N, C-alpha and C positions, 0 to 999 in steps of 0.2 A: 543445607546449600543457603550459602550467606550472600546475599545479594551485592555487587558493586552499584552503587550511587553514584550516578553522574550526571552534576547539577553545571551544566553549560547554557541552559536557555532561560530566558526571563519570561517566557509565555508559554504555552500549553505546547505539547509536543503534537505534532500531525502524523509522521510517517517515519520509518525506520527501514534499512536496507542495509544487507552485509554486501561485500564484494564477494565475487567468486569464490576465491581463495578463503575466506571466512575470515581474514585477520583485522579487515577494516571495518568500521562501524558508520554510516551515514544516518545523521538523525536532522529531519526538519522540522520546525516549528513555527510559532505566529510572528515571532520576534523578527523574522527578515535574513536570517543568519544559518543558513546550513553548517553543520559542524561534524568534523571527521574523529572519528574516537580509535585508538586502540581497541581491537576485540577482546583482547583477552585479559588486560587488566584496566578497562577502562579510562585509561588516559586520554586526555585531549590530545589530538593532532595538531589541528588547526582550524578555521573558520573560511566559508565562502562569503565574502562581502560584496555587495552589488545589489542585490534585492531590495524594494523599498516597499513591500508588502508582507504580508503571512506567505511561508513558502509552505505548499501543499502535498509536495511528492518529489521524489528523485528518483533516478535510477545511474547505476554505473556501469562502466561498459566491462567487457568481459575480460580486457586486459589491465582492467582498474586504475586506466589514466584519465578516461574522462567521465566526467559527472554530468546529468543533466538535471535542472530543477523547474519546477513548474510552480509560478507564486502568483499572488491577487494583486500584483502591479501591472500585472496583464503581459508578462513576459515570460518565455521559457528560456533559460539560460544553459550554455555551454559552458564548462569550468576544465581547467588542468588540475587535475588530482594533486600532483607533485606541489606545484607552486602556488594553487589555491588561486591563480588568473581566470579571469572571465575572458572566455575564447569567443563567444558568440552571444547575441541574443535575439531570439526568435519576439516580434512584437505582434500583440494580439488587440483586439479593441475590448477581451473582454478577459476576467481570470483565466491563467491557466491552472487547471486543476488535478492533471494526472498525465505522468508521463513515463514513457517505456522504450527501452531500448529492442530492437528487432536482434535476432539469433543472425549473430556477425557483427552486429552494430553499424550497419550501412543506413538504417531507416530508424526514426522516431515516431512512435504514436503520441500525439498530443491532444487532452480535449480541453475544451474552453467552454465556461460557464453561459448562462442565457445572462444579457446584460441590456440594460436600454433596450432597442429595438431587434438585438442581436439574438440570435436563437443558441441554443448548446451544439456542440459539433465536435467532429473528431477529425483534428488534420495529421495528415501523413508527411514526415519532412525527410527529406535526403540528408545523411549525415556525411558531410566532406571526410576524407584521411587528413588532409591537411585545412587547418581551421581558417587558411587563407582564402581559400578553395569555397567557403560555406555560403550558400544561399540562402535566403529567406523562404523564397516560394514553396507552397505545398506541392506535394505530388498527387495527393487528394483529399479531398473535403468531406466527409459525410455529415449531411444536416440528419440531426435526430427527429424521428418522426413527432417526437412529443416535446416540441422544441421549446418549452416553455420550462420544462424539467431539466434539472442537472443532471448530465453525468458523472459519476463521480470516479469511476476508474473505466479505464481501458486498454486491455494489454494483447500482444500478439499471440496469435494461436499456432500450431504447430507448424513449424518450417514457413513461418511468416506467410501461410497461404490466407489465413483470417486474422479478423479482430474481434476480440470477445470483449461487448461492453455493457455497463449496468448503474443504474442511478437510482434518482428519485422518483420514476415511475413505477420502479420494482421490476423491470422486464428485462431479462437478459437477451441481449441479441448478439449474433454473429453474421460478421461482413464478411464480403468476398475483399480481399487486401490491394487487389489488383483494379477489380473494377468498381467496388464501392458497393456493390448490390446488397441488399439485406438478404440473407440466405435463411436465417432461423429467429425464431423468440421463443422465449421460455412459456412452458404452456402456464395460463393463469391459475388453472386448480392446484397445481403442484409448487409453483414458485412463491417468490416471496409477497409478503401481504402490505409491507411497508418500503421506503426508501433503503434500497443497497448503498451500505456505507461501505464496503472494503470487497476486495475480490483479490485473490491470489492462487497463483498457478503452481501446481506439482514440478518438481524439478524436470520431471520426463516430458512435461507438457500432455500430458495424456486425459487428467483431470483439475478441476482448480475449484476452491471453497469460496463461497460468498457469506458476506455476515450482513444482517439487515436490522433495523429498528424494529422488525416484530420479533424480536427477541428469540429469533434462531439464524443458526448459521446451516449452509446448505452444501452438499458435494455433488458436482455433476462431471459427465463427461463431456472432455473438452471438443469433441468431434459431433456429437449427435445432440447435445443440451440434454441429455438424459436425465433427472433426477437420480441420484445414487444413496444419498444418505441424507437424513437431517439430525441437527445436534439443538437441543431444545436449551436455552440459555436461561431464562426468567429476567433477565434485564436486557435492555435495547444491546446489539453486537456492533460496536464500532471497528473492532480490527479482528483480523483473522489471520492464522498462520498453520501450517502444514509442519511436521517432522521429517525431514528426509530421511531418517534411519529409521525409527518405528512408526508403526502404525498408531500415532497419536496426533490431534487434531487440539489447537489453542485459542479460545476465544477470550475477548477481553472487552470491557463497555462499561454500563453502568448509566443513571439516568442522567439526562442534561443535563449539560451545566446549571442551566438556570433555573433546574427543580431542586437543586442541592440545596438544602440549609445548611445555615452555619454551626448547628446544634446537632449535624447528622451524628446518630449514635455508631455509622459504621466507619467514623474515621479512620482511616490507614486500611479500611477493609476492601476496597476494590481490588477483585482478583482476577486473574489470567487462569480461566477455566480451562484445563485440559481434559479431553475426551477421548475414549478408543476410536478410532477412527471407524472401525469395523462395525461393531457391536452400539454405537453411537451411547453409550454409556460415560458418566462422570467419571472420571479416575482420581481426580485431585485438584488442587488449585491453588495459586503463589498470591499471597496479600500482599498489600506494603503502599498501595498508591493511595494519594490523599484525595483522589480526585478519579472521574472515570479514565480507563486508559483507550486511548485513541489511536495508537499504533503496536505492532507485535512484528517480531520477525525472528525466524530460527536462524541460528548458524548453519551454513550448508554442510557441516559435518554432524548438525544434530545433536553436539554435546553442549552447548548452550543456549539461551533464547534470550532477548532482551524486550522491555516493554517501556513504551513512552507514556507520559499521562498528561492529564488536564493540569497536573500540578506542576509541569516542568522540568521532573525528572527522568532522565533514563535508569532504568532498573536493568544490570545486566547480572545473569543467572547461568552460573557453571554446575549442571547437573550432580548431585552426588550418583556415586556408584549403584546406589539401591533402585535410582529412579529407571534405569534400564532392565530391572529385572520386576518391573510391576506386572504382576498378574491378575486377572479379572477371575 
């Protein structure tokens, strides 16, 4: 499995997202410029220019025509995927950390960081079919109970009825997407013990996986918030993803950038670790990044995955046939 090395970013990667068809890969990084790649050969297709700060997150509509990005420049932007043109900019008074389109792409959930006197919040925006009709008002704003702590990720629950969020206070929360009422919080006993860095849903929205600085990833039921599985990593987890094809989860991380010494003997050894989803055992790893892994994504067909690192590279891996025959 030789990786395809994709060099288009000048700063660390923050997020990776495939479109629904799996033929395009979108990457976000701290260099202000989200990039679109062909997912089969890793060729760069184009960039989306207009942000003025690190871009933390992105999502693409089901028809692959609209991209949404959230950035440290205190905006979330809508883009035309075909032309790279900016369609609309939602302005906030603090950095936009996470973005997620709803089922049907009529709504988007955007989280904003605590900043100056502002607390962290979750905003629901209506997405107009015609960009000319787009308005910036929020349909709903949810204030985090622990407002000085950042919300790192918020996503839509099944059928857009709920919103699931997680962040620095290590608590997962499920909110009613209509009323904004807080419905459930994860149990402190079984929950994460440190910042939740990442949250990824299963393809069918029935469960989701979270990664944390407490060196574990956890699998949860999306409706009941019941803890299903725990995967122990040994290093802080920055990114998580689940195979849509096999019972595999992949975790990426490494120590904090500030703790990496220049003479680290593990140069090039930061690995994406694969675990059996059911048995919770590590089944393999893919090395290669020269810094912590910040982003992971499985292709929707389950036949390839990509990782983005602190080293500014995206590595695209097409699995060999023997990967599909792994037996524990």
